[in-house]
N, C-alpha and C positions, 0 to 999 in steps of 0.2 A: 803233698805238693799237687796242685792242680795243673792241668794243661793250660797253655797260653796260646791264644790266637793273636797274631800281629796283623793289624788292619791298617791299610793305607787310607789316610783321611786328610782332605784339604778343604772340606766344606762344600765341594761340588756335589751335584745330584748323583753322579756315579759313585762317589765315595760314601754318600749317605746310604745308597742301596747296599754297598758293601758292609757298612756297619749294621744295618738292619738284618742282613743275612747272617753275619757273624754273631750278632746278639742272639738270634734264634738258635743257632747251632751251639753257642756257648751255654745257653740255658739247658739244653738237652744233655750236653756233655759235662756240665759242671766246670766249664773252662773259664778262665779269666780272659779279658780283652786288653790289648795294649795298642792304642791308636798312635800312629806315627805319621808325621808330616816331614818330608825331606825337602829342603829348599836347595835347588841346584846352585852350586857355588864353586867356581874354579879357583884353586889356589895358585894357578899359574899366571901371574901377571907381575909386571915390574912397575913399581910406584915409588914416589918420593916418600919420605917419612910422614909428611903431612897427608898425602893421599892414602897411605896405609892407615893412618889414624881415622880418617873419614870413612874409609871402607869398613874398618872394624865397627865403627859406630852404626853404619847402615846395616851391617850384618846382625848386630844385636837388636836393632829395631825390627828387622824382618823376623827374627826368632820370637820376639815379643808378640808380633802380629799373628804368627803361627800359633803361639800358645793361646792367644785370645780366641782362635777358631777351635782349637782342640778342647780347651777346658769346658765350655758349655756342653759339648758332646759327651764328654766323660761324666760330667755332673748328671746329665740326663740318664745315662746308662746306670750309674750308681743308684739314682732315685728309683730306677726300675728293678733294682735288686741284683745287678751285676757287679762283679769285681772288675774294675776298669782303671787303667792308668794311661798316661800319654807322654809323648816327648816329641820335640822337634829338633832337627839337626840340619846342618849344611853339608852338602857333598853330592856325590853321585847317587841318585835314587836307588837304582838296582843294587849297587854295592852295599849301601847302608841298610836297606831293607833286609838283605841277607845277613849282614853283620848283627843287626838288632835281633833278628830271629835266633841267631846262635847265642847271643848274650842272654836273651830271655828264656832260652830253652823252649822256644815255641815249637808247637807241633804242626802249625799251618800258618801260611801267609794268605790273607784275603784282600783283594783289591777290586775296585770297580772298573769296568770297561768303559773307556771314554768314547769309543765308537769310531776311531780313526780307520778309514777304509781306503783312503786315497793312495796314490803312488808314493807320496812322500813317506807315509807310514810303512809301506812295504819295503822301501829302500833303507830307511833310517832305523827301522825296528821300533819297538815300543817297550814300555815297562813290563808288560805281561810276557813278552817273548824273552826279555832279559831274565826275569825271575824264573820262568819255566826252565831256562837253560842253566841258571846258576844257583838257584835256591837250595839250601840244605834240607828243606822240608817241602811237603806238598804245597802247591799254590792253587787257590781257587780264584777264578776271575768271574765276577758277578756281572751279568748283562744289565 
């Protein structure tokens, strides 16, 4: 069994840097890569049956769009000789990244820094802070 690195990926420049970093470390360590995109989705809402059906349809469309972002990145990694997989889910990003790391038996979570430096990020926190506090494995934040 090889080690697995869980990498947050949404197609942004910061997530591309995280994948580049993770791929270099995976090659050295003989680890596999598992790219993850979590779409924020609140289950707490009251709707009519019609609204719920429409909401479910939108949710599935968002997952399809996320997969369309993840798949080319995984194909590129595989073409470069890496073992790589991906998935997209709805929910709280920090919670799901930790859950996926446990499910995959990951040895590390790698994410890109988005560069939030304002007062809002200090008050509201960030994914990096959440993961550092809650992750079951080491977290690397790539600048």
